[in-house]
N, C-alpha and C positions, 0 to 999 in steps of 0.2 A: 049805306056807300056801298059793304063790301058782295052784296049779294048784284047790286047792280055791277061792279066792276066782270065781274065771275059771268053772270052775263056777256059783258063786251068782249072777257077776251077765249070763250065758248063760240063767237059766236064766229071767230074761223076756221076753230075744230072744221074738220070735214078736207074735200080731196078738190087739189089747185092741179094744174096741169099747165105747161111751157114750156121756155128756151127756159136754159145757162147758155151764153153767152163766152169767149173767154177773151178781156180786151189785154190787151199788151201782145207782146211778143217771148211767148213762152210756150216754147215745143210742146214738152208736158200735155199741156191742157188740151184738150176736144171738148165744141160746141155738144151740145147734150137737149137732145129734147128730155123733161123730166116732168116728173112724178108728187107730189109731193100731200104726205098726207100726216094736215093735225090734228092730234087726241090730245083731251084735257090730258090736264096732274093733279093727279088726288090729293087735293087739300091743298093746294097752289093755285088761291083767283089767279094773278096774274103767272100763273107759268102755260109755257100747252113744249106739247114733246113733237117736235115732228121725225117723219120717217120717208125717207128721200132715197126716189128713186132714176133710174136714168132707162129710156129706154130703147130697147137694140132689137133688131129685126122683129116689132112688137109682143116683148117680152118685156117686162118688168125688172130689174138687176135690182136688189137694192144698194143704195152707198153710203149708206153715213144715218146714224137717229144721235139730234141731238136735243136739245132741253130752249129753247128761246125765251128771252123773260119778253114779256110784253104790258111797253108803253100808253096805256088808256088815253091821256091827255094828248097827244104826240101820234098814235095807231101805228106805231112803231113796233116791231120783231128784233130781237141785238142775242143773238150770240157770242163770243169766245169759243175760239176752237183751235184744237190743232189736231191735226191730221199728216204724218210722216216728223218732217224737219219745221213741215208748216205749222206756224202761229196766222192767228188771224181774226179776223171778223166776220160774220153777216149780220150786212142791214137794210128789213123790209118795212116799207111804207102798209096802212092798204090802205086801200082804197074803193069800199063797196065790194065788188065781185073779181078786185084785179087787186094784183098785190107782187108790188116793183121793188129792187134790190139789189145790191150791192156784194162781194165778197173779198176785202180787202185783206192784203197782206203787209204786215204788223212789222216786218223787213221793210217793206221803203215806202210805206202807206201806201201804196198801188190797189187803184182796185185789179183786179187777178179776173172778173168775172162780174158780168150784168147779169141778172134773171127778172121778166117776166112768165108769172103765172098769171089764170082762169081759173074759179072755183068752174069742176068739171060732176055727174058721176058719178060716182065709184063704180057702178056699176055696169060704166058704157069707157071704162075700163081696162086693158091685159088685167087677172086677177094678178090683185096683191101678192109679193112675199107675204114668208110663214118670217113672226117678227121675229125671231132667237134669230134670221137670216142677216139678223145691223151687227150684231155685236155685241160688246158690256156694252 
């Protein structure tokens, strides 16, 4: 059972590209073209690390690194986050070669972002940022 779960979680590993679109009236929020890299977490078959970039003028700019919990039965990824004074949850649903989901701000339990990404080849994307540029 552990092996099957590890294989399923690892099926998410790779590079995905798409958009992260603002929802509602948030002045600071900007729609973004994003590149997500999911990497395995050693010894943790239900976790994957997301390295999230946005593309600006053809370059990948690192945004954040977060560990996501993978739920095999629901085919979902979820992660609680704190960014500045904002606390929230990312929730993604995996369907074949696409992932769709939302960023939910806990303050009002409102959806702040909608994300849609599709699997792509890393070598077709702009160069990836250095791993250490994602912060702690």
